[in-house]
MARKE-886014 format. One line per field, with one value per residue (C-alpha): chain; residue number from 0; x, y, z. Coordinates in nm, 4 decimals. Layout:
<atoms>
cadena = [A/...]
num = [NUM/...]
x = [X/...]
y = [Y/...]
z = [Z/...]
</atoms>
This chain:
<atoms>
cadena = [A/A/A/A/A/A/A/A/A/A/A/A/A/A/A/A/A/A/A/A/A/A/A/A/A/A/A/A/A/A/A/A/A/A/A/A/A/A/A/A/A/A/A/A/A/A/A/A/A/A/A/A/A/A/A/A/A/A/A/A/A/A/A/A/A/A/A/A/A/A/A/A/A/A/A/A/A/A/A/A/A/A/A/A/A/A/A/A/A/A/A/A/A/A/A/A/A/A/A/A/A/A/A/A/A/A/A/A/A/A/A/A/A/A/A/A/A/A/A/A/A/A/A/A/A/A/A/A/A/A/A/A/A/A/A/A/A/A/A/A/A/A/A/A/A/A/A/A/A/A/A/A/A/A/A/A/A/A/A/A/A/A/A/A/A/A/A/A/A/A/A/A/A/A/A/A/A/A/A/A/A/A/A/A/A/A/A/A/A/A/A/A/A/A/A/A/A/A/A/A/A/A/A/A/A/A/A/A/A/A/A/A/A/A/A/A/A/A/A/A/A/A/A/A/A/A/A/A/A/A/A/A/A/A/A/A/A/A/A/A/A/A/A/A/A/A/A/A/A/A/A/A/A/A/A/A/A/A/A/A/A/A/A/A/A/A/A/A/A/A/A/A/A/A/A/A/A/A/A/A/A/A/A/A/A/A/A/A/A/A/A/A/A/A/A/A/A/A/A/A/A/A/A/A/A/A/A/A/A/A/A/A/A/A/A/A/A/A/A/A/A/A/A/A/A/A/A/A/A/A/A/A/A/A/A/A/A/A/A/A/A/A/A/A/A/A/A/A/A/A/A/A/A/A/A/A/A/A/A/A/A/A/A/A/A/A/A/A/A/A/A/A/A/A/A/A/A/A/A/A/A/A/A/A/A/A/A/A/A/A/A/A/A/A/A/A/A/A/A/A/A/A/A/A/A/A/A/A/A/A/A/A/A/A/A/A/A/A/A/A/A/A/A/A/A/A/A/A/A/A/A/A/A/A/A/A/A/A/A/A/A/A/A/A/A]
num = [0/1/2/3/4/5/6/7/8/9/10/11/12/13/14/15/16/17/18/19/20/21/22/23/24/25/26/27/28/29/30/31/32/33/34/35/36/37/38/39/40/41/42/43/44/45/46/47/48/49/50/51/52/53/54/55/56/57/58/59/60/61/62/63/64/65/66/67/68/69/70/71/72/73/74/75/76/77/78/79/80/81/82/83/84/85/86/87/88/89/90/91/92/93/94/95/96/97/98/99/100/101/102/103/104/105/106/107/108/109/110/111/112/113/114/115/116/117/118/119/120/121/122/123/124/125/126/127/128/129/130/131/132/133/134/135/136/137/138/139/140/141/142/143/144/145/146/147/148/149/150/151/152/153/154/155/156/157/158/159/160/161/162/163/164/165/166/167/168/169/170/171/172/173/174/175/176/177/178/179/180/181/182/183/184/185/186/187/188/189/190/191/192/193/194/195/196/197/198/199/200/201/202/203/204/205/206/207/208/209/210/211/212/213/214/215/216/217/218/219/220/221/222/223/224/225/226/227/228/229/230/231/232/233/234/235/236/237/238/239/240/241/242/243/244/245/246/247/248/249/250/251/252/253/254/255/256/257/258/259/260/261/262/263/264/265/266/267/268/269/270/271/272/273/274/275/276/277/278/279/280/281/282/283/284/285/286/287/288/289/290/291/292/293/294/295/296/297/298/299/300/301/302/303/304/305/306/307/308/309/310/311/312/313/314/315/316/317/318/319/320/321/322/323/324/325/326/327/328/329/330/331/332/333/334/335/336/337/338/339/340/341/342/343/344/345/346/347/348/349/350/351/352/353/354/355/356/357/358/359/360/361/362/363/364/365/366/367/368/369/370/371/372/373/374/375/376/377/378/379/380/381/382/383/384/385/386/387/388/389/390/391/392/393/394/395/396/397/398/399/400/401/402/403/404/405/406/407/408/409/410/411/412/413/414/415/416/417/418/419/420/421/422/423/424/425/426/427/428/429/430/431/432/433/434/435/436/437/438/439/440/441/442/443/444]
x = [3.4290/3.2999/2.9334/2.9563/3.1312/2.8700/2.5908/2.7657/2.7996/2.4345/2.4955/2.3497/2.5996/2.7260/2.5865/2.8010/2.7632/2.6131/2.4908/2.1527/2.3323/2.5001/2.1630/2.0088/2.3045/2.2815/1.9053/1.9129/2.2023/2.0085/1.9728/1.7496/1.5486/1.4635/1.3146/1.1282/0.9678/0.8671/0.7308/0.4755/0.4281/0.3478/0.1159/-0.0771/-0.1077/-0.2890/-0.5007/-0.5927/-0.7069/-0.8547/-1.0914/-1.1401/-1.2433/-1.5312/-1.6107/-1.9146/-2.0779/-1.9893/-2.1411/-2.4567/-2.5238/-2.3757/-2.4466/-2.7610/-2.6735/-2.8602/-2.6753/-2.6411/-2.5161/-2.2818/-2.1262/-2.0828/-1.9189/-1.6690/-1.5922/-1.5375/-1.2968/-1.0889/-1.0843/-0.9827/-0.6873/-0.5418/-0.6401/-0.4685/-0.1483/-0.0971/-0.0561/0.0613/0.3926/0.4669/0.3806/0.6230/0.9005/0.8402/0.8276/1.0698/0.9942/0.9985/0.7670/0.5376/0.4920/0.4167/0.1626/-0.0150/-0.0387/-0.1688/-0.4463/-0.5191/-0.5673/-0.8159/-1.0025/-1.0283/-1.1555/-1.4299/-1.5182/-1.5677/-1.7596/-2.0029/-2.2651/-2.3107/-2.6509/-2.6631/-2.9082/-2.7642/-2.4255/-2.3607/-2.3416/-2.1516/-1.8988/-1.8621/-1.7935/-1.5388/-1.3636/-1.3547/-1.2181/-0.9468/-0.8430/-0.8311/-0.6192/-0.3777/-0.3301/-0.2589/0.0401/0.1501/0.2026/0.4410/0.6291/0.6887/0.8202/1.0440/1.1721/1.3019/1.4734/1.6390/1.7512/1.8853/2.2053/2.2428/2.3055/1.9834/1.7413/1.5875/1.5379/1.4208/1.1263/1.0413/1.0406/0.8166/0.5651/0.6010/0.5779/0.2553/0.1108/0.2404/0.0279/-0.2734/-0.2119/-0.1805/-0.5011/-0.6931/-0.6025/-0.6825/-0.9858/-1.2473/-1.1626/-1.2003/-1.5190/-1.6725/-1.6355/-1.6579/-1.8215/-1.6946/-1.6518/-1.4129/-1.2001/-1.1954/-1.0919/-0.8102/-0.7029/-0.7098/-0.4813/-0.2402/-0.2445/-0.1700/0.1254/0.2558/0.2421/0.4113/0.6916/0.7502/0.7685/0.9895/1.2322/1.2409/1.4350/1.5832/1.9308/1.8517/1.6977/2.0097/2.2495/2.0826/1.9903/2.1723/1.9955/1.9743/1.6342/1.4983/1.6971/1.5640/1.3443/1.5786/1.8690/1.6797/1.8106/1.6281/1.4170/1.0393/1.0601/1.3160/1.0954/0.7961/0.9946/1.0994/0.7395/0.6661/0.3630/0.5812/0.8216/0.7084/0.8939/0.7413/0.3881/0.4206/0.5547/0.2775/-0.0049/0.1127/0.0483/-0.3152/-0.4547/-0.2893/-0.3874/-0.7538/-0.7039/-0.6309/-0.9628/-1.1417/-1.0160/-1.2781/-1.5201/-1.5642/-1.4015/-1.6448/-1.9531/-1.7714/-1.6971/-2.0424/-2.2390/-2.0300/-1.9104/-2.0846/-2.1936/-1.9217/-1.6588/-1.8269/-1.8367/-1.4554/-1.4094/-1.1981/-0.9347/-0.8829/-0.8714/-0.5990/-0.3894/-0.2634/-0.1001/0.0451/0.2228/0.3412/0.4910/0.6864/0.7955/0.8548/1.1726/1.2933/1.2421/1.4039/1.7055/1.7614/1.6964/1.8564/2.0992/1.8330/1.7191/1.4187/1.2259/1.2846/1.1373/0.8422/0.7712/0.7981/0.5812/0.3027/0.2981/0.2506/-0.0297/-0.2082/-0.1605/-0.2815/-0.6274/-0.6587/-0.6765/-1.0309/-1.1500/-1.2379/-1.4914/-1.5268/-1.3141/-1.1714/-0.8200/-0.7944/-0.9256/-0.6547/-0.3920/-0.5075/-0.4804/-0.1360/0.0073/-0.1477/0.0069/0.3478/0.3355/0.2544/0.5485/0.7798/0.6796/0.5037/0.8083/1.0218/0.7650/0.8370/1.2105/1.1906/0.9838/1.2245/1.5231/1.3613/1.2781/1.5358/1.6634/1.4050/1.1134/1.0658/0.7476/0.5957/0.6810/0.5482/0.2291/0.1616/0.2549/-0.0736/-0.2754/-0.3207/-0.4456/-0.6909/-0.8133/-0.8285/-1.0515/-1.2716/-1.3098/-1.3318/-1.6243/-1.8237/-1.8330/-1.7704/-2.1302/-2.2705/-2.0240/-2.1274/-2.4981/-2.4339/-2.2057/-2.2647/-2.6179/-2.7680/-3.0305/-3.0063/-2.7245/-2.3703/-2.0635/-1.7806/-1.5203/-1.5966/-1.5880/-1.2356/-1.1205/-1.2022/-1.0269/-0.7199/-0.6932/-0.7130/-0.4433/-0.2053/-0.1791/0.0614/0.3401/0.3073/0.3383/0.6444/0.8084/0.7425/0.8698/1.1449/1.4508/1.3047/1.1752/1.5113/1.6811/1.5046/1.7083/2.0346/2.0101/1.9061/2.0745]
y = [1.1346/1.0717/1.0603/1.3954/1.5568/1.4185/1.5762/1.9109/1.9136/1.8216/1.4696/1.1471/0.9418/0.6561/0.3158/0.0088/-0.1825/-0.5194/-0.8041/-0.9663/-1.2551/-1.0110/-0.8507/-1.1888/-1.2778/-0.9494/-0.9837/-1.3205/-1.2098/-0.9106/-0.8418/-1.0732/-0.7726/-0.6928/-1.0388/-1.0233/-0.6987/-0.8716/-1.1694/-0.9327/-0.7739/-1.1120/-1.2196/-0.8953/-0.9155/-1.2457/-1.1357/-0.7811/-0.8723/-1.2029/-1.0000/-0.7045/-0.9200/-1.0738/-0.7898/-0.6607/-1.0054/-1.0725/-0.7482/-0.7771/-1.1460/-1.1972/-0.8756/-0.7889/-0.4409/-0.3057/-0.2735/0.1012/0.0764/-0.2060/0.0154/0.2956/0.0607/-0.0738/0.2775/0.4027/0.1180/0.1574/0.5349/0.5069/0.2845/0.5482/0.8406/0.6862/0.6369/1.0131/0.9977/0.6377/0.7423/0.9648/0.6751/0.4515/0.7114/0.7571/0.3900/0.2444/-0.0241/-0.3266/-0.1858/-0.0231/-0.3607/-0.5324/-0.2665/-0.2584/-0.6374/-0.6712/-0.4193/-0.5846/-0.9163/-0.7607/-0.5825/-0.8925/-1.0951/-0.8380/-0.8441/-1.2208/-1.2251/-0.9496/-1.1780/-1.3813/-1.3442/-1.0334/-0.7850/-0.4369/-0.5611/-0.7044/-0.3716/-0.2102/-0.4941/-0.4663/-0.0917/-0.1348/-0.4023/-0.1904/0.1118/-0.0901/-0.2531/0.0840/0.2424/-0.0504/-0.0748/0.2986/0.2369/-0.0886/0.0359/0.3259/0.0964/-0.1521/0.1230/0.2576/-0.0952/-0.1236/0.2138/0.1183/-0.2325/-0.1930/-0.0294/0.1773/-0.1402/-0.3110/-0.0194/-0.0377/-0.4131/-0.3794/-0.1566/-0.3641/-0.6738/-0.5059/-0.4362/-0.7776/-0.9745/-0.7967/-0.8954/-1.2501/-1.2631/-1.1481/-1.4176/-1.6846/-1.5716/-1.5512/-1.9114/-2.0606/-1.8561/-2.0196/-2.3651/-2.2483/-2.0552/-2.3540/-2.5673/-2.3285/-2.0190/-1.6629/-1.6853/-1.9774/-1.7596/-1.4841/-1.7248/-1.8345/-1.4712/-1.4323/-1.7343/-1.5732/-1.2531/-1.4460/-1.6174/-1.2771/-1.1450/-1.4534/-1.4441/-1.0735/-1.1190/-1.4285/-1.3496/-0.9710/-0.8898/-0.5585/-0.6999/-0.7860/-0.4443/-0.2687/-0.5025/-0.4815/-0.1143/0.0683/0.4049/0.5633/0.6022/0.9332/1.1456/1.0953/1.3812/1.4836/1.5078/1.7067/2.0628/2.2152/2.5232/2.5072/2.6943/2.4433/2.1516/2.3081/2.3694/2.0033/1.8765/1.6734/1.8766/2.1893/2.0178/2.1644/1.9094/1.6223/1.7663/1.8233/1.4737/1.2900/1.5033/1.4902/1.1152/1.1621/1.1472/0.8152/0.6744/0.7217/0.4296/0.2067/0.3099/0.2345/-0.1249/-0.1891/0.0982/0.0808/-0.2314/-0.4817/-0.3127/-0.2638/-0.6371/-0.7462/-0.5062/-0.4807/-0.8392/-1.1751/-1.3549/-1.6177/-1.3420/-1.1828/-1.5223/-1.5282/-1.1739/-1.2938/-1.4126/-1.0557/-0.9416/-1.1922/-1.1188/-0.7843/-0.9067/-1.2069/-0.9785/-0.7548/-1.0515/-1.1642/-0.8380/-0.5895/-0.7625/-0.8347/-0.4787/-0.3413/-0.5716/-0.4717/-0.0986/-0.0506/0.2082/0.3876/0.7333/0.7129/0.9959/0.8461/0.5175/0.7029/0.8792/0.5566/0.3590/0.6158/0.6668/0.2932/0.2766/0.5805/0.4961/0.1387/0.2780/0.4061/0.0397/0.0299/0.3298/0.1435/-0.0697/-0.3877/-0.6699/-0.9536/-0.9311/-0.5572/-0.6052/-0.8619/-0.6391/-0.3471/-0.5433/-0.6747/-0.3386/-0.1477/-0.3982/-0.3759/0.0031/-0.0345/-0.2751/-0.0099/0.2870/0.1823/0.0580/0.3475/0.5841/0.4350/0.4621/0.8298/0.9249/0.7376/0.9096/1.2495/1.1961/1.3030/1.0310/0.9519/1.0910/0.8104/0.6870/1.0358/1.0924/0.7500/0.8080/1.1415/0.9928/0.8031/1.1258/1.0862/0.7298/0.8452/1.1275/0.8964/0.6520/0.9263/1.1526/0.8797/0.7209/1.0435/1.0473/0.6892/0.5825/0.8731/0.7995/0.4330/0.5243/0.7719/0.5703/0.2008/0.1750/-0.1680/-0.0936/0.1273/0.2460/0.2142/0.4244/0.2675/0.4209/0.7751/0.6610/0.5224/0.8118/1.0542/0.8388/0.7920/1.1681/1.2358/0.9762/1.1309/1.4415/1.2503/1.1638/1.5035/1.6760/1.4679/1.5618/1.9317/1.9254/1.6714/1.8884/2.0286/1.6928/1.5330/1.7447/1.5326/1.2349/1.4262/1.5155/1.1638/0.9860]
z = [-0.6049/-0.2527/-0.1621/0.0152/-0.2826/-0.5180/-0.3172/-0.2982/-0.6770/-0.7306/-0.8552/-0.7272/-0.5264/-0.7412/-0.6527/-0.6499/-0.9786/-0.8953/-1.1113/-1.0600/-0.8926/-0.6513/-0.5738/-0.4933/-0.2709/-0.0795/-0.0601/0.1140/0.3292/0.4608/0.8294/1.0315/1.1490/0.7855/0.7368/1.0670/0.9513/0.6295/0.8201/0.9735/0.6316/0.4734/0.7543/0.7482/0.3692/0.4248/0.7205/0.6123/0.2613/0.3750/0.5925/0.3576/0.0594/0.2570/0.4972/0.3082/0.2973/0.6611/0.7912/0.5803/0.6339/0.9802/1.1691/0.9734/0.8499/0.5489/0.2185/0.2687/0.6272/0.5282/0.2619/0.5137/0.7653/0.5124/0.3846/0.7394/0.8061/0.4891/0.5237/0.8885/0.7976/0.5660/0.7882/1.0901/0.8921/0.9132/1.2899/1.2923/1.1417/1.4393/1.6737/1.4841/1.5043/1.8751/1.9763/1.7238/1.4671/1.6990/1.9643/1.7051/1.5339/1.8656/1.9626/1.6278/1.5871/1.9454/1.8774/1.5417/1.7181/1.9598/1.6805/1.4621/1.7573/1.8202/1.4515/1.4316/1.7622/1.6583/1.4918/1.8103/1.9842/2.1959/2.0522/2.0248/2.1418/1.7953/1.6083/1.8966/1.8977/1.5216/1.5291/1.8104/1.6095/1.2928/1.4796/1.6545/1.3259/1.1523/1.4252/1.4396/1.0632/1.0613/1.2906/1.1292/0.7733/0.8520/1.0916/0.8096/0.5816/0.8548/0.9166/0.5606/0.5957/0.9252/0.8342/0.4796/0.3563/0.0350/-0.1653/-0.0564/-0.0113/-0.3588/-0.3427/0.0175/-0.0733/-0.3791/-0.1585/0.0978/-0.1766/-0.3405/-0.0155/0.0793/-0.2599/-0.2125/0.1010/-0.1029/-0.3658/-0.0971/0.0713/-0.2567/-0.3351/0.0068/0.1120/-0.1162/0.0213/0.3820/0.3060/0.1267/0.4376/0.7333/0.5787/0.6133/0.9892/0.9330/0.7043/0.9659/1.2419/1.0144/0.9751/1.3536/1.3782/1.1309/1.3382/1.6577/1.4891/1.3726/1.7285/1.8738/1.6160/1.6752/2.0526/2.0412/1.7619/1.7140/2.0281/2.1373/2.0788/1.7149/1.6588/1.7881/1.6051/1.2641/1.2557/0.9744/0.9932/1.3365/1.4917/1.6091/1.8489/2.2027/2.3137/2.5957/2.3472/2.0829/2.1254/1.8311/1.8945/1.8602/1.5300/1.3961/1.5009/1.3264/1.0069/1.0113/1.0027/0.6871/0.5774/0.5584/0.3170/-0.0172/-0.2290/-0.0314/-0.0580/-0.4336/-0.4885/-0.3053/-0.4473/-0.8087/-0.7836/-0.6786/-1.0371/-1.1241/-0.7857/-0.8762/-1.1162/-0.8160/-0.6600/-0.9863/-0.9626/-0.6932/-0.7623/-1.1414/-1.2862/-1.1251/-1.2741/-1.6056/-1.6318/-1.5124/-1.7342/-2.0508/-2.0949/-2.1396/-1.8247/-1.8549/-1.8333/-1.5315/-1.3628/-1.3757/-1.2453/-0.9500/-1.1966/-1.3123/-0.9496/-0.8650/-1.1740/-1.0408/-0.7156/-0.8989/-1.1473/-0.8629/-0.6770/-0.9825/-1.1395/-0.8560/-0.7303/-1.0848/-1.2059/-0.8914/-0.9340/-1.2967/-1.2413/-0.9003/-1.0369/-1.2408/-1.1382/-0.9028/-1.0686/-1.4135/-1.2938/-1.1414/-1.4708/-1.6718/-1.4315/-1.3934/-1.7705/-1.8303/-1.5712/-1.7163/-2.0855/-2.0343/-1.9557/-2.3131/-2.4211/-2.2832/-2.4863/-2.8128/-2.6289/-2.4204/-2.5598/-2.3544/-2.5008/-2.4340/-2.0803/-2.0097/-2.1743/-1.9592/-1.6342/-1.7288/-1.8409/-1.5513/-1.3114/-1.4809/-1.4508/-1.0824/-1.0483/-1.1936/-0.9805/-0.6596/-0.4654/-0.5948/-0.4470/-0.1042/-0.1650/-0.2623/0.0429/0.2715/0.1070/0.1457/0.5145/0.7749/1.0083/1.2736/1.0692/0.8180/0.9859/0.9866/0.6207/0.5230/0.7169/0.5498/0.2116/0.2368/0.1995/-0.1800/-0.1392/0.1267/-0.0976/-0.3993/-0.2133/-0.0716/-0.3774/-0.6422/-0.4654/-0.4846/-0.8648/-0.9782/-0.9167/-1.1192/-1.4022/-1.4055/-1.4123/-1.6948/-1.9231/-1.8404/-1.6953/-1.6358/-1.8985/-2.2059/-2.4295/-2.2964/-2.3717/-2.1739/-2.4064/-2.2898/-1.9275/-1.9589/-2.1772/-1.8960/-1.6369/-1.8573/-1.9188/-1.5449/-1.4713/-1.7282/-1.5086/-1.2811/-1.5301/-1.6978/-1.3591/-1.2717/-1.6028/-1.5433/-1.1841/-1.2411/-1.1669/-0.8473/-0.7246/-0.8101/-0.5442/-0.2847/-0.4020/-0.4045/-0.0371/0.0603/0.3498]
</atoms>
């Protein structure tokens, strides 16, 4: 049966049966453009999280913002990153992957320079410089992320797509692991500003590598999936163009929003888990909180490529259901009460669930997107993460004050029971809508 015949009959096109050894061989034989995209991905994993992890301390101590204003500034920045991804995808589709990466990294370099220069003497210029830096970084990251996703789509073939998206996710986390290990040594000697100057250096290297090695010739040679149709060649009517917009794709909208409940657990990793560990566990456990924070990206780095290699032929929606179920069910481990072994088990299982489904989410969205609209679809696919960060923050503080206050009786089990029940909505919704959502895979490519 040919690929076209398989789609007409409602079946997924058969994938070539490959061993793990074959997958590794294909992986390292991938197009040079694919690895250049991931070079930027790795560098930005280092620089973005190297800055984000210390941003609150830097703004409060260096620029002199109050705790409240510091929180607002960091929230504005992180929200702006996700918000700008919505439009950033269209920018990526319009410019192409290579030029979108060059533009975004250039603006990131300028924004990060303004950020690190903001504490310098200058009166009111300090806060103004800081806000300009945060806005520029938010705008640039909003273009960069969809461009990276579109790069995997353009520079991988059907044999390497699954591993390509898993690698994108794993390499970003590898950058986080590398930064988490090195940052304390730099900070101990040169303080936070020294870490930030290091991140600026990484950004400059990313830009230089992209300009020197990611040439137009390599982009044209390695492209597997055609880029968008030039505007002068697009003969669709206005109504057809409107109907093709991602937010009018009902299957796409259902798919990204059904994942909103389980994504709230990701927000709780930095909104709830720190206070839970500090307030419900002995001080010696709280003193090692960073170890729990670094365990998640380490597991992602190791297991995302392995799981993708062994499950490359597995149904995408099946993997999404399995992964979101593991992530949601793992939260029930915290219901009986605070115990160190269950906390570790939760972090490990939650991370394994993420390793199963997160990269497949990217693959499904890319498969669903028409050629030339991958960036737009990927940008809008960030809506649930934006909403998760925004909405979760509105109630997490009240839940913490109610169930795990600093003084008085604590009931952490009820807190996590509520969050686990909310997260279970995602796998249940995927099971209910499975057949309809599956059609998005069948019409892929």
